C-alpha positions in Angstrom: 11.2 14.6 18.5 11.1 13.4 22.2 8.7 10.6 22.9 6.9 12.9 25.5 5.9 15.0 22.6 4.9 12.2 20.3 1.2 11.9 19.8 0.7 8.2 19.3 -2.7 7.2 17.9 -4.5 4.0 18.3 -6.6 2.8 15.4 -10.3 3.4 14.9 -10.6 -0.4 15.2 -9.7 -0.2 18.9 -12.0 2.7 19.4 -14.8 0.6 17.8 -14.0 -2.4 19.9 -14.2 -0.5 23.2 -17.5 1.1 22.1 -18.8 -2.3 21.2 -17.7 -3.9 24.4 -19.8 -1.4 26.4 -22.9 -2.9 24.6 -22.0 -6.6 24.5 -21.0 -9.5 26.7 -17.8 -10.8 25.2 -14.3 -9.7 24.2 -11.4 -11.4 22.5 -8.5 -12.5 24.6 -6.1 -11.2 22.0 -6.2 -7.5 21.0 -4.1 -5.4 18.7 -3.8 -1.6 18.7 -2.6 0.4 15.7 -0.6 3.4 16.6 0.6 6.4 14.7 2.1 9.6 16.0 1.1 13.1 15.1 3.1 15.9 13.6 5.6 15.8 10.8 7.8 12.7 10.5 11.3 13.6 9.4 14.5 11.8 8.8 17.5 14.2 8.9 16.1 17.2 7.0 13.7 15.2 4.8 10.0 15.1 5.5 8.7 11.6 5.1 5.0 12.2 5.7 2.6 14.0 7.9 1.1 11.4 10.3 -0.8 14.2 12.1 -3.2 14.1 9.1 -3.9 10.4 9.4 -7.4 9.1 10.0 -6.4 6.7 12.8 -7.8 7.0 16.3 -6.4 8.1 19.6 -3.7 10.3 21.1 -0.7 9.1 23.1 -2.6 9.5 26.3 -5.7 7.7 25.0 -3.7 4.6 23.8 -2.6 4.0 27.4 -6.2 4.3 28.6 -7.3 2.1 25.8 -5.0 -0.7 26.8 -6.2 -0.4 30.4 -9.8 -0.7 29.2 -9.1 -3.7 27.0 -7.3 -5.4 29.9 -10.2 -4.7 32.2 -12.6 -6.2 29.7 -10.7 -9.5 29.6 -8.1 -9.1 26.9 -5.0 -11.2 27.8 -2.5 -10.7 25.0 -1.7 -7.5 23.2 0.0 -6.4 20.0 0.9 -3.0 18.6 0.8 -1.8 15.0 2.2 1.4 13.5 2.1 3.5 10.4 4.0 6.7 9.9 4.8 7.0 6.2 4.3 5.3 2.9 6.7 4.2 0.2 9.9 5.6 1.8 13.0 5.0 -0.3 15.6 5.3 2.5 17.2 2.7 4.7 16.7 4.9 7.8 12.9 4.8 8.0 12.2 1.4 9.4 14.8 1.5 12.1 13.6 4.9 13.2 10.0 3.7 13.3 11.1 0.6 15.2 12.8 2.7 17.9 9.8 4.9 18.4 7.5 2.0 18.6 9.7 -0.1 20.9 10.0 2.8 23.3 6.2 3.1 23.3 5.7 -0.6 24.0 8.0 -0.4 27.0 6.0 2.5 28.3 2.7 0.7 27.7 4.0 -2.4 29.5 5.2 -0.3 32.5 2.0 1.8 32.8 -0.6 -0.8 32.0 0.9 -4.2 32.9 -0.4 -5.6 29.6 1.3 -8.7 28.1 2.4 -7.4 24.7 3.2 -10.3 22.5 3.9 -8.7 19.1 4.8 -5.5 17.3 3.8 -4.9 13.7 6.1 -2.4 12.0 3.6 -2.4 9.1 4.8 -1.3 5.7 6.2 1.9 4.4 9.4 0.4 2.9 9.0 1.5 -0.6 10.4 0.8 -4.1 12.1 3.0 -6.6 9.4 4.0 -9.1 11.7 6.3 -11.0 14.8 5.0 -12.7 17.1 7.5 -10.9 16.1 6.3 -7.4 18.4 4.0 -5.4 16.5 0.9 -4.1 16.2 0.2 -0.4 18.7 -2.3 1.0 16.6 -4.7 3.1 19.6 -6.2 4.8 20.7 -2.7 6.1 17.1 -2.1 7.2 16.8 -5.4 9.0 20.1 -4.8 10.8 18.9 -1.4 12.0 15.7 -2.9 13.4 17.7 -5.7 15.1 20.0 -3.2 16.8 17.0 -1.1 18.0 15.4 -4.3 19.3 18.4 -5.3 21.3 19.0 -1.8 22.7 15.5 -1.1 23.8 13.3 -4.2 24.2 15.9 -6.8 25.4 17.1 -4.7 28.4 13.4 -4.1 29.3 12.7 -7.8 29.5 10.8 -7.8 26.3 13.2 -9.9 24.3 10.5 -12.5 23.4 8.2 -10.0 21.6 7.5 -11.1 18.0 8.1 -8.6 15.1 5.7 -8.6 12.2 6.0 -6.6 8.9 3.7 -5.8 6.0 6.1 -5.7 3.0 3.5 -6.0 0.3 4.7 -3.2 -1.9 8.4 -4.0 -1.4 7.8 -7.7 -2.2 5.4 -7.5 -5.1 5.5 -3.9 -6.5 8.5 -4.3 -8.8 7.4 -7.8 -10.1 4.2 -6.9 -11.7 3.6 -4.9 -14.9 0.5 -3.8 -16.7 0.6 -4.4 -20.5 -1.7 -2.4 -22.8 -1.9 -1.8 -26.5 -2.0 1.7 -28.0 -5.4 1.8 -29.7 -6.2 5.5 -29.8 -4.3 8.7 -30.5 -5.5 12.3 -30.2 -3.8 15.5 -31.3 -5.3 18.6 -29.7 -3.7 20.9 -27.1 -1.5 17.9 -26.2 -0.5 14.6 -27.7 -2.6 11.7 -26.3 -2.1 8.0 -26.5 -5.0 5.8 -25.4 -4.6 2.3 -24.1 -7.0 -0.6 -24.0 -7.0 -0.7 -20.2 -8.1 1.9 -17.7 -6.1 3.3 -14.8 -6.0 1.3 -11.6 -6.0 3.4 -8.4 -2.2 3.0 -7.8 -1.4 4.9 -11.0 -1.5 8.7 -11.2 -4.9 9.4 -9.8 -3.5 12.2 -7.8 -1.6 13.3 -10.9 1.7 13.0 -9.0 2.3 9.2 -8.9 4.9 7.9 -11.4 5.0 4.6 -13.2 7.8 4.0 -15.7 6.6 3.1 -19.2 8.5 1.1 -21.8 7.4 1.0 -25.4 8.1 -2.6 -26.5 10.6 -2.9 -29.4 11.6 0.7 -29.0 13.7 0.5 -25.8 16.7 2.0 -27.5 14.8 4.6 -29.5 15.2 8.3 -28.5 12.5 9.6 -26.1 11.7 12.7 -28.2 7.9 12.7 -28.1 5.8 14.1 -25.3 2.6 12.3 -24.5 -0.2 11.9 -22.0 -0.8 8.1 -21.8 -4.4 7.5 -20.8 -6.9 4.8 -20.2 -10.5 4.6 -21.5 -12.6 5.9 -18.6 -14.7 9.0 -18.8 -12.5 10.6 -16.1 -9.7 13.2 -16.8 -7.6 11.6 -14.1 -7.5 8.3 -16.0 -3.8 8.8 -17.0 -0.8 6.6 -16.7 1.6 9.3 -17.6 1.5 13.1 -18.0 3.8 15.0 -20.3 6.1 11.9 -20.5 8.9 11.9 -22.9 8.7 8.6 -24.8 9.7 7.2 -28.2 7.2 7.8 -31.0 4.2 5.6 -30.3 2.4 4.0 -33.2 -1.1 2.4 -33.0 -0.7 -1.3 -32.0 2.5 -0.7 -30.0 2.6 -2.5 -26.7 3.2 -0.3 -23.6 4.6 -1.9 -20.4 3.6 0.1 -17.3 6.1 -0.9 -14.6 5.8 -1.5 -10.8 2.1 -2.4 -10.6 2.6 -5.7 -8.8 1.5 -4.4 -5.4 -1.8 -2.7 -6.2 -2.5 -3.0 -9.9 -5.1 -5.8 -9.9 -6.2 -6.0 -6.3 -7.3 -2.3 -6.4 -9.0 -2.7 -9.7 -12.7 -1.9 -10.3 -15.5 -2.2 -12.7 -16.3 1.5 -13.1 -17.8 2.4 -16.5 -18.5 -1.3 -16.9 -14.9 -2.1 -17.4 -13.9 -5.8 -17.0 -10.7 -6.7 -15.2 -7.9 -8.1 -17.3 -6.2 -11.5 -17.1 -3.1 -12.1 -15.2 -0.2 -14.0 -16.7 2.8 -15.3 -14.8 6.2 -14.9 -16.6 8.5 -17.7 -15.4 12.3 -17.7 -15.1 12.7 -19.8 -18.2 10.7 -17.3 -20.3 7.5 -19.4 -20.4 4.1 -18.0 -19.3 1.1 -19.3 -17.4 -2.3 -17.9 -17.1 -3.0 -17.5 -13.4 -6.2 -15.5 -13.5 -8.5 -15.3 -16.5 -10.1 -12.1 -17.8 -13.5 -11.2 -16.5 -16.5 -11.7 -18.7 -19.9 -10.0 -18.9 -21.3 -12.9 -16.9 -18.9 -12.1 -14.1 -20.0 -8.5 -14.2 -23.7 -9.3 -13.8 -23.2 -12.3 -11.4 -24.4 -10.5 -8.3 -27.8 -9.7 -10.0 -28.8 -13.3 -9.8 -31.5 -12.4 -7.4 -33.6 -11.2 -10.3 -35.5 -13.9 -12.4 -35.2 -11.8 -15.5 -31.4 -12.3 -15.6 -31.4 -16.1 -15.0 -31.7 -16.9 -18.7 -29.6 -14.0 -20.0 -27.2 -15.1 -22.7 -23.7 -13.4 -22.7 -21.5 -13.1 -25.8 -18.5 -15.4 -25.8 
């Protein structure tokens, strides 16, 4: 899609800052604008995502005007941030994103005169949640971004612009697992296995997300039983797996839910009065270390300390 047709959006943050500036006396010298283009984002014939449905702020024309307003209000140094797609498992995404964003930065510099110091390519580089997917090659991705940088920014005199990334999922996702014990089973219209923990938001809340599950001690057993693996919330979407073929699960079996390192704990919640679990670090030598203790009822009620009636409350150990 030609850049002239790309609808770049600046984040709601920038919109808010400009709105605030009209009613206040000061403004930060360093400002960053998040951009995202509208329409369908495609690589070859594959649709990566639909940025046109994103909640972020302004059109391509408005981002140029936004930079001018920020500069007029005293901002000296600028940065640009982008988001087009999430969890892409292809080496083409980041270099393509970089090219579109680099071209936009050159245009912004030329049309506004703003001193753009950094470009944040954000995240979007995903991980293979299913066993049949091929992982991204970060070296190939990095080389693609480098080539785009040298072909677009360097000739435009922007060879000193810093590049930032947000590789949280790529760096952490594969290296965290959620471990739960099978404590309930139900045989109705389907076969259900209930775990001790509840679903965190990164699991199949939309009933489409996938997290691989290993039944400990039965790694080589045939996957000849179909289960819905659920948590303990009073919500029908509290499921880790739907119609998943797994080995026969007996009460007390440990289930390892893979690839939860990026969002599993940080997006946890206390809905239904559930307490967050402990976190244990598995070291290279096989030893373990507790790095976050499990929550207690005292933790759950801690923010009610504004009431005298709770000051002497005794919690079970």
